[in-house]
N, CA and C of each residue as an Amber inpcrd file, in Angstrom:
protein
   126
   0.8400000  -1.1720000   0.0000000   0.0000000   0.0000000   0.0000000
   0.8940000   1.2480000   0.0000000   0.5010000   2.2210000  -0.7890000
   1.2750000   3.4570000  -0.8850000   0.7940000   4.4270000   0.1870000
   1.7290000   5.0170000   0.9030000   1.4260000   5.9560000   1.9790000
   1.5760000   7.3890000   1.4560000   0.5770000   7.8450000   0.7090000
   0.6330000   9.1540000   0.0750000   0.8540000  10.2710000   1.0920000
   0.0910000  10.2460000   2.1560000   0.1940000  11.2960000   3.1740000
   1.5790000  11.3740000   3.7770000   2.1500000  10.2180000   4.1020000
   3.4800000  10.1730000   4.7110000   4.5380000  10.6930000   3.7330000
   4.4140000  10.3120000   2.4620000   5.3670000  10.7610000   1.4440000
   5.3140000  12.2790000   1.3200000   4.1110000  12.8330000   1.2460000
   3.9770000  14.2850000   1.0980000   4.4130000  15.0180000   2.3590000
   4.1120000  14.4540000   3.5070000   4.5370000  15.0590000   4.7760000
   6.0620000  15.1520000   4.8320000   6.7400000  14.0700000   4.5010000
   8.2070000  14.0600000   4.5180000   8.7750000  15.0230000   3.4720000
   8.1340000  15.0910000   2.3200000   8.5890000  15.9920000   1.2620000
   8.5370000  17.4460000   1.7260000   7.4420000  17.8360000   2.3460000
   7.2910000  19.2200000   2.7820000   8.1260000  19.5370000   4.0190000
   8.6350000  18.5110000   4.6900000   9.5850000  18.7140000   5.7860000
  11.0090000  18.8950000   5.2600000  11.1920000  18.6770000   3.9580000
  12.5060000  18.8750000   3.3530000  13.3690000  17.6300000   3.2900000
  12.7820000  16.4660000   3.4950000  13.5270000  15.2080000   3.4350000
  13.8250000  14.8890000   1.9620000  15.0030000  14.3480000   1.6980000
  15.3950000  14.0170000   0.3250000  14.5420000  12.8820000  -0.2330000
  14.5320000  12.7720000  -1.5590000  13.7860000  11.6880000  -2.2040000
  14.2910000  10.3340000  -1.7390000  15.5800000  10.2050000  -1.6160000
  16.1690000   8.9390000  -1.1600000  15.7290000   8.6300000   0.2690000
  15.6990000   9.6500000   1.1130000  15.2610000   9.4730000   2.4940000
  13.8010000   9.0760000   2.5780000  12.9680000   9.7210000   1.7600000
  11.5460000   9.3870000   1.7340000  11.3570000   7.9550000   1.2480000
  12.0820000   7.5940000   0.1990000  11.9620000   6.2510000  -0.3680000
  12.3400000   5.1860000   0.6650000  13.4240000   5.3980000   1.3730000
  13.8520000   4.3930000   2.3460000  12.9120000   4.3620000   3.5530000
  12.3740000   5.5070000   3.9280000  11.4720000   5.5760000   5.0750000
  10.1350000   4.9020000   4.8000000   9.6400000   5.0350000   3.5690000
   8.3220000   4.5000000   3.2370000   8.3750000   3.1460000   2.5380000
   9.5480000   2.7380000   2.0560000   9.6770000   1.4430000   1.3900000
   9.2850000   1.4640000  -0.0770000   9.2350000   2.6480000  -0.6640000
   8.9060000   2.7810000  -2.0830000  10.1430000   3.2170000  -2.8550000
  10.1180000   3.0610000  -4.1850000  11.2420000   3.4740000  -5.0090000
  11.2730000   5.0030000  -5.1320000  12.4530000   5.5360000  -5.4400000
  12.5560000   6.9880000  -5.6440000  11.6850000   7.4150000  -6.8090000
  11.5760000   6.5700000  -7.8240000  10.7420000   6.8870000  -8.9840000
   9.2770000   7.0390000  -8.5630000   8.7940000   6.1440000  -7.7320000
   7.4050000   6.2020000  -7.2610000   7.1940000   7.4410000  -6.3910000
   8.1590000   7.7560000  -5.5400000   8.0640000   8.9440000  -4.6880000
   7.9930000  10.1990000  -5.5520000   8.8380000  10.2750000  -6.5700000
   8.8290000  11.4170000  -7.4850000   7.4910000  11.5290000  -8.1990000
   6.9500000  10.4100000  -8.6260000   5.6530000  10.3820000  -9.3150000
   4.5420000  10.9140000  -8.4050000   4.5280000  10.4740000  -7.1700000
   3.4860000  10.8960000  -6.2210000   3.5870000  12.3840000  -5.9210000
   4.8100000  12.8730000  -5.7200000   5.0030000  14.2990000  -5.4550000
   4.5800000  15.1290000  -6.6520000   4.9160000  14.6670000  -7.8550000
   4.5180000  15.3710000  -9.0780000   2.9990000  15.4520000  -9.2220000
   2.3210000  14.3630000  -8.9460000   0.8430000  14.3530000  -9.0270000
   0.2490000  15.3020000  -8.0010000   0.8100000  15.3320000  -6.8070000
   0.2840000  16.2070000  -5.7550000   0.4800000  17.6750000  -6.1260000
   1.6250000  17.9970000  -6.7330000   1.8730000  19.3830000  -7.1350000
   0.9420000  19.8150000  -8.2540000   0.6160000  18.8990000  -9.1730000
  -0.3320000  19.2200000 -10.2480000  -1.7210000  19.5250000  -9.6940000
  -2.1160000  18.7430000  -8.6790000  -3.4580000  18.8790000  -8.1100000
  -3.5520000  20.0370000  -7.1100000  -2.4200000  20.5290000  -6.6850000
  -2.4350000  21.6630000  -5.7430000  -2.4430000  21.1980000  -4.3740000
């Protein structure tokens, strides 16, 4: 299961993509994709 809220929370705290990926267990590519979608939606 993807933890969208946790990924975005860590992103806005200034954590690196690599840090977010290791913390949530997702790939950096998936983390980048989720952040990009969130920025498009506002």
